[in-house]
C-alpha positions in Angstrom: -0.3 -80.5 28.4 -0.6 -76.6 28.4 0.3 -74.3 25.5 0.7 -70.4 25.5 -0.2 -69.0 22.2 0.9 -65.5 21.1 -0.2 -63.6 17.8 1.2 -60.2 17.1 -1.1 -58.9 14.7 0.5 -56.4 12.2 0.4 -52.7 12.1 -3.1 -51.1 9.6 -2.0 -50.1 6.7 -2.7 -46.7 7.6 0.4 -46.5 10.4 2.7 -43.5 10.3 5.2 -45.6 8.5 6.1 -48.7 10.4 5.4 -52.2 10.2 6.3 -52.8 13.9 3.3 -54.3 16.0 1.7 -52.4 19.2 -0.1 -54.8 20.2 0.3 -58.4 21.4 -2.1 -61.1 22.1 -2.1 -63.8 25.1 -4.0 -66.6 25.6 -2.5 -69.4 28.7 -3.7 -72.8 29.5 -1.8 -72.4 32.7 -1.5 -70.6 35.4 2.6 -71.2 35.5 2.6 -69.7 32.0 1.2 -66.6 32.7 4.6 -65.1 34.6 7.1 -66.0 31.5 4.6 -65.1 28.9 3.8 -61.5 30.1 7.2 -61.2 30.4 8.5 -61.9 26.8 5.5 -59.6 25.6 6.9 -56.7 26.7 9.9 -57.9 26.3 9.0 -57.3 22.5 7.4 -54.2 22.3 10.2 -52.1 24.6 12.0 -51.6 21.4 8.9 -50.1 19.7 8.2 -48.4 22.7 11.9 -46.9 22.1 11.8 -46.2 19.1 8.7 -43.9 19.4 9.4 -42.1 22.3 6.3 -40.9 23.7 4.6 -44.0 25.2 4.6 -46.6 27.7 2.9 -49.9 27.8 -0.2 -51.3 29.5 -1.1 -55.2 30.1 -4.6 -55.6 30.3 -6.6 -58.9 31.8 -9.0 -59.4 28.6 -10.2 -62.3 31.2 -8.9 -66.1 32.9 -5.7 -66.6 31.0 -6.0 -64.5 27.9 -4.1 -60.6 27.9 -3.1 -57.7 25.6 -0.1 -55.8 25.9 -0.3 -52.9 23.9 1.8 -49.3 23.9 -0.5 -46.7 25.2 0.5 -43.1 24.8 -1.7 -42.4 28.0 1.4 -44.5 30.1 4.0 -42.6 30.2 7.0 -43.3 28.8 9.5 -46.0 30.5 6.6 -47.0 32.7 4.3 -50.2 32.3 1.3 -50.4 33.6 -1.1 -53.2 34.5 -5.2 -53.5 34.3 -7.8 -55.9 34.5 -10.5 -55.3 31.6 -14.5 -54.5 33.3 
């Protein structure tokens, strides 16, 4: 049996009037879960990105099975970029 976790930390208290999460941390125990899990996380952040209108989404592979999906002002609005952490 495999499991996936999706954590949505709350925004810092000094965020500009928004309680929306700007990042999602993911951990997968099976490669079969990665694609769907990342798609769901990106979909969850698209609404917030559309409200901001000044950032895109960055998906970072932190290590095997661990990813971070976050709004990123260095990514153009409407785009999703993928990275692998060093």
